C-alpha positions as CSV (number, residue, x, y, z in Angstrom):
1,A,0.0,0.0,0.0
2,I,1.2,3.5,-0.8
3,V,1.5,6.3,1.7
4,K,2.0,9.5,-0.3
5,D,5.3,8.8,-2.1
6,V,6.4,5.6,-0.3
7,M,5.1,2.1,-1.0
8,Y,5.0,-0.4,1.9
9,V,5.4,-4.1,1.0
10,T,5.0,-7.2,3.2
11,A,6.5,-10.6,2.3
12,M,7.3,-14.0,3.6
13,D,10.7,-15.7,3.4
14,D,11.5,-19.5,3.2
15,D,11.5,-19.7,7.0
16,F,7.9,-18.2,7.1
17,N,9.1,-14.9,8.7
18,T,7.0,-11.9,7.9
19,L,9.1,-9.1,6.4
20,V,8.3,-5.4,5.9
21,Y,9.9,-3.3,3.1
22,S,9.6,0.2,1.9
23,V,9.9,1.1,-1.8
24,N,11.0,4.4,-3.2
25,L,8.5,5.3,-6.0
26,E,10.9,7.5,-7.7
27,N,13.6,4.9,-8.4
28,G,12.1,1.6,-7.3
29,A,14.7,1.1,-4.6
30,M,13.5,-1.4,-1.9
31,T,14.6,-1.2,1.7
32,K,14.1,-3.9,4.2
33,L,12.6,-2.3,7.4
34,K,12.2,-5.3,9.7
35,N,11.9,-9.0,10.1
36,L,8.8,-9.5,12.3
37,G,9.4,-13.2,12.8
38,E,7.4,-16.3,12.0
39,D,4.8,-15.6,14.7
40,A,3.8,-12.3,13.1
41,A,0.6,-12.1,11.0
42,L,1.1,-12.3,7.3
43,P,-1.0,-9.5,5.6
44,V,-3.1,-10.6,2.6
45,E,-4.0,-7.0,1.7
46,M,-3.2,-3.6,3.0
47,S,-4.7,-0.1,2.7
48,Y,-3.8,3.2,4.2
49,D,-6.4,5.5,5.8
50,Y,-5.6,9.2,5.3
51,A,-8.5,10.1,7.6
52,D,-7.1,8.5,10.8
53,E,-3.5,8.1,9.5
54,Q,-3.3,4.4,10.1
55,M,-2.3,1.4,7.9
56,Y,-4.8,-1.4,8.0
57,F,-4.4,-5.0,6.8
58,V,-6.2,-8.3,6.7
59,S,-4.8,-11.7,7.4
60,N,-6.2,-15.2,8.0
61,S,-7.9,-15.5,11.4
62,V,-5.9,-17.4,14.0
63,N,-8.9,-18.8,15.9
64,T,-11.7,-19.1,13.3
65,E,-10.9,-21.2,10.3
66,G,-12.0,-19.7,7.0
67,M,-12.4,-16.2,8.4
68,S,-10.2,-13.1,8.2
69,A,-8.8,-10.8,10.9
70,L,-8.3,-7.0,10.7
71,W,-5.1,-5.4,12.0
72,T,-3.3,-2.1,12.1
73,I,0.5,-1.7,11.7
74,N,2.4,1.3,13.1
75,L,4.6,2.5,10.2
76,Q,7.2,3.9,12.7
77,T,7.6,1.0,15.0
78,L,6.1,-1.7,12.7
79,K,4.1,-3.0,15.7
80,M,1.0,-5.0,14.6
81,T,-2.2,-4.5,16.6
82,K,-5.2,-6.8,16.1
83,V,-8.6,-5.0,15.8
84,Q,-10.7,-8.1,15.4
85,D,-9.8,-11.8,15.0
86,N,-13.0,-12.7,13.1
87,M,-14.4,-10.1,10.7
88,G,-17.4,-12.3,9.9
89,E,-16.3,-13.2,6.4
90,A,-13.3,-14.4,4.4
91,I,-12.1,-10.9,3.3
92,R,-9.4,-11.0,0.6
93,A,-9.1,-7.3,-0.3
94,I,-9.7,-4.0,1.5
95,A,-9.8,-0.4,0.3
96,I,-10.3,2.9,2.2
97,N,-11.4,6.1,0.4
98,A,-10.3,9.6,1.2
99,Q,-13.1,10.0,3.7
100,G,-12.0,7.0,5.7
101,D,-14.7,4.6,4.6
102,M,-13.5,1.0,4.4
103,Y,-14.7,-1.6,2.0
104,G,-14.0,-5.3,1.9
105,L,-14.1,-7.9,-0.9
106,S,-14.8,-11.5,0.0
107,R,-13.4,-14.6,-1.5
108,A,-16.8,-15.2,-3.0
109,G,-16.6,-11.8,-4.8
110,K,-19.1,-9.9,-2.5
111,L,-18.5,-6.3,-1.6
112,Y,-19.1,-5.2,2.0
113,T,-18.8,-2.1,4.1
114,V,-16.4,-2.6,7.0
115,D,-16.6,-1.0,10.5
116,K,-12.8,-0.4,10.9
117,E,-13.1,0.4,14.6
118,K,-14.8,-2.9,15.4
119,G,-13.1,-4.8,12.6
120,K,-16.5,-6.3,11.5
121,I,-18.1,-6.4,8.1
122,G,-21.3,-4.3,7.8
123,K,-23.9,-4.6,5.1
124,V,-23.3,-6.6,1.9
125,I,-23.5,-4.1,-0.9
126,G,-23.8,-6.8,-3.6
127,S,-22.0,-9.4,-5.6
128,T,-19.4,-8.5,-8.3
129,G,-20.3,-11.7,-10.1
130,H,-16.6,-12.8,-10.0
131,S,-14.8,-15.1,-7.6
132,P,-11.1,-14.3,-7.3
133,Y,-8.5,-17.1,-7.2
134,L,-6.4,-16.9,-4.1
135,F,-4.9,-13.4,-3.7
136,T,-6.6,-10.4,-5.0
137,T,-6.4,-6.6,-4.5
138,M,-8.4,-3.4,-4.8
139,D,-7.9,0.2,-3.9
140,F,-9.4,3.7,-4.5
141,D,-8.2,6.5,-6.6
142,R,-8.8,8.8,-3.7
143,A,-8.7,11.9,-5.9
144,T,-11.7,10.7,-7.9
145,G,-13.4,8.3,-5.4
146,R,-13.3,5.5,-8.0
147,L,-12.6,1.9,-6.8
148,Y,-10.4,-0.4,-8.9
149,W,-9.9,-4.1,-8.6
150,A,-7.3,-6.5,-10.0
151,C,-8.9,-10.0,-10.3
152,Y,-7.4,-13.2,-11.4
153,E,-10.1,-15.7,-12.3
154,N,-10.3,-18.7,-14.6
155,S,-6.7,-18.1,-15.8
156,T,-7.6,-14.6,-16.9
157,H,-6.2,-11.4,-15.3
158,K,-8.4,-8.3,-15.5
159,L,-8.8,-4.8,-14.1
160,Y,-12.3,-3.8,-13.0
161,E,-13.9,-0.7,-11.6
162,I,-16.4,-1.5,-8.8
163,N,-19.5,0.6,-8.2
164,T,-19.5,1.1,-4.4
165,A,-23.3,1.6,-4.3
166,T,-24.2,-1.6,-6.2
167,A,-21.0,-3.8,-6.4
168,A,-21.5,-3.9,-10.2
169,V,-18.2,-4.0,-12.1
170,T,-17.0,-2.4,-15.3
171,D,-14.5,-4.5,-17.3
172,L,-11.5,-2.2,-18.1
173,G,-9.5,-4.9,-19.9
174,F,-6.6,-7.3,-19.4
175,I,-3.7,-6.6,-17.1
176,G,-0.7,-7.2,-19.3
177,S,-1.3,-10.2,-21.5
178,G,-4.1,-11.3,-19.2
179,N,-2.2,-14.4,-18.3
180,G,0.5,-15.3,-15.8
181,L,0.8,-14.3,-12.1
182,Y,-2.0,-12.6,-10.3
183,T,-1.7,-9.1,-8.9
184,V,-1.2,-8.9,-5.1
185,A,-1.0,-5.1,-4.7
186,L,-2.9,-2.2,-6.3
187,D,-2.7,1.4,-5.1
188,M,-2.4,5.0,-6.3
189,P,-0.3,7.8,-4.9
190,Y,-2.4,10.4,-3.1
191,E,-1.6,13.8,-1.5
192,P,-4.4,15.3,0.5
193,S,-5.0,18.9,-0.6
194,A,-3.5,21.3,2.0
195,A,-5.3,24.2,0.3
196,T,-8.8,23.0,1.2
197,A,-8.3,21.6,4.7
198,P,-8.0,23.4,8.1
199,A,-5.0,22.7,10.2
200,R,-5.1,19.6,12.4
201,I,-6.6,20.0,15.9
202,D,-4.2,18.7,18.6
203,S,-5.9,20.3,21.6
204,L,-8.9,18.0,21.8
205,K,-9.6,16.9,25.4
206,V,-12.3,14.6,26.8
207,I,-13.0,14.6,30.5
208,P,-15.4,11.8,31.6
209,N,-18.1,12.5,34.1
210,E,-18.0,10.8,37.5
211,K,-19.4,7.2,38.0
212,G,-19.6,6.5,34.3
213,Q,-22.4,9.0,33.4
214,L,-22.6,9.5,29.7
215,S,-22.0,13.3,29.7
216,P,-18.3,14.0,29.3
217,T,-16.8,17.5,28.9
218,I,-15.2,18.0,25.5
219,T,-12.9,21.0,24.8
220,W,-10.7,22.1,21.9
221,Q,-9.3,25.2,20.2
222,N,-10.3,25.9,16.7
223,P,-7.4,26.3,14.2
224,T,-6.7,29.7,12.7
225,L,-4.7,28.4,9.8
226,M,-5.2,26.1,6.9
227,A,-3.1,22.9,6.6
228,N,-0.8,24.8,4.2
229,E,-0.3,27.5,6.9
230,E,-2.3,30.1,5.1
231,A,-5.1,32.0,7.0
232,L,-8.1,29.8,7.6
233,K,-10.8,30.2,5.0
234,R,-14.4,30.2,6.0
235,I,-16.6,27.9,3.9
């Protein structure tokens, strides 16, 4: 998955260790960041959330056969944190749009909404009509909101666009020759527009009420600048 101008890649070596790399998108240079060991989860698909600034990934569930687990991975420490061991479906691809909405694609080719905080699938949007073989991948062009999917099925390798309202797909053609290895990663560089967003609020404080009453006190200071440090524009 790509974070601005850096691609993060996970792999497995011959000893079943999970490895994490970064890739420079300017020259393709790959740097090994860490060997997480054989006990670490092996990501099947990753997607970065620009809304909450976290990298999410799915793996096979440890405790529930045939299901998937949702995780986050800290890109500074590379520590993996499990959100949920059983998402409620065998999810083989995830994608997160610029607004922070997560979608999941099942092994059976069904598109779901995903509650990323609970790590559970939400409603089933619909079926794509295609069942991917083994690994598959999808991600958003966050600048346009369009969702793309690389699917290897019946020895044919194609790129589709998925309608997030209906799960209907548009066939965009073969990837390469249409044969050969299946795609395991798909993403597009994205830079949030600093000219249209207010500066980040770091002063948010939440003070809970006594004895668990559901009436906390929330305080913050509104920003006076845009994210690009120009004066805040009123919309």
